[in-house]
C-alpha positions as CSV (number, residue, x, y, z in Angstrom):
1,M,-32.1,-18.2,-27.8
2,A,-30.5,-21.5,-26.9
3,N,-29.8,-24.0,-29.7
4,K,-31.9,-27.1,-29.8
5,V,-30.3,-30.5,-29.5
6,N,-31.7,-32.8,-32.2
7,Y,-31.4,-36.5,-32.6
8,I,-32.2,-39.0,-35.3
9,Q,-32.6,-42.7,-34.6
10,I,-31.8,-45.1,-37.4
11,R,-32.7,-48.8,-37.1
12,K,-29.9,-51.3,-38.0
13,L,-32.4,-53.2,-40.2
14,D,-34.4,-51.6,-43.0
15,A,-38.0,-52.5,-43.9
16,N,-36.8,-55.4,-46.0
17,G,-34.6,-56.8,-43.3
18,A,-31.4,-55.7,-44.9
19,S,-28.6,-54.6,-42.6
20,I,-27.7,-50.9,-42.4
21,N,-24.1,-50.3,-41.5
22,L,-22.8,-46.9,-40.6
23,N,-19.1,-46.3,-40.0
24,L,-18.7,-44.4,-36.7
25,Q,-15.6,-42.5,-37.7
26,D,-16.5,-41.7,-41.3
27,S,-20.1,-40.6,-40.7
28,I,-19.3,-37.6,-38.5
29,G,-19.6,-34.4,-40.6
30,D,-21.8,-36.1,-43.3
31,T,-25.1,-34.5,-44.2
32,L,-28.5,-36.4,-44.3
33,T,-31.1,-34.9,-46.6
34,F,-34.8,-35.6,-46.3
35,K,-37.7,-34.6,-48.6
36,E,-41.2,-35.2,-47.2
37,E,-43.7,-36.3,-49.7
38,G,-46.0,-33.4,-50.9
39,Y,-43.4,-30.7,-50.0
40,T,-40.9,-29.0,-52.3
41,E,-38.4,-28.1,-49.6
42,K,-35.7,-30.4,-48.4
43,S,-34.4,-30.7,-44.8
44,S,-30.7,-31.2,-44.3
45,W,-29.0,-32.3,-41.1
46,K,-25.3,-32.5,-40.4
47,I,-24.2,-35.4,-38.2
48,L,-22.3,-34.2,-35.1
49,T,-22.1,-37.5,-33.1
50,L,-23.0,-41.1,-33.7
51,Q,-23.6,-43.7,-31.1
52,E,-24.2,-47.4,-31.8
53,F,-26.7,-49.5,-29.8
54,P,-27.6,-53.2,-30.3
55,T,-30.6,-52.5,-32.7
56,Y,-30.1,-48.9,-33.8
57,Y,-27.8,-45.9,-34.3
58,L,-28.4,-42.6,-32.5
59,L,-27.2,-39.5,-34.4
60,Q,-26.9,-36.1,-32.8
61,V,-27.5,-33.6,-35.7
62,E,-27.8,-29.9,-36.4
63,E,-29.9,-28.3,-39.1
64,D,-27.8,-27.6,-42.2
65,N,-30.2,-26.0,-44.7
66,Y,-27.7,-23.7,-46.2
67,P,-26.2,-24.1,-49.7
68,D,-22.5,-25.1,-49.8
């Protein structure tokens, strides 16, 4: 089975209008963790690549739901 390519898009401004800044070099290898309301399980994603666009960041990620 082929691996899926997954992307997460993050806006540069949050809901309150505050700027979100990601360091392109330091973010690679970091893990994002999400917990959806109403669920007990968390979903973790390791950042493989990060591209900056004028209004958002595009992160290529892979699922990383394994304990360290």
